[in-house]
N, C-alpha and C positions, 0 to 999 in steps of 0.2 A: 543427475546430480541435483540435490536439493539446495536451493538458495533462499536467502531472505532479503527483504527490502523494508527498511524503516522509513516512514514518511511522517512528518509532523508539520503543523501549521498553528497559527494563533487563533484561527476561527474555524468553525465546522465547514463553512462554505469554502474556505481556502484549502482545507484538507480534501474536500470532495474534488476540487479542481486538480490538485496534485495527484490524487489517486487515478482520476480519469486520464490524465496525461501519461502516467506510468503504464496503465493498461493499454492505452492506444499505441504507445511506443513499443510495447511488448505483447503484441496480439497473439503470439504463438506459444505463450507459456500456459502451464496447467497450474492453477492456483489450488493449493492443498488446504490452506487454513489462513484465516485473518483474525488478528487480535486487535481490539480497539481499546484505547485508554484515554481518559480525560483527567487532566491535572491542571497545571499552569498552561499547558498547551494540549491540543488535540493530537493524538498520535495513533498510528496503525502499523502493525507488523504484518507483512504479507509473506507467507511461506509458499514457495512455488518450485516447479520443475520446468526446465526447458524441454520443448517437444522436439 
């Protein structure tokens, strides 16, 4: 099953920290795609599958 996770933060460093935490907590996922967006906040959309 394909799933998505949207993560946002006010700073790039904060976004990096949140992405690292998500990936650490979900070590057994298979990331299919990542979309990055910068506007008033930094945001990323992670498309993944559970293994």
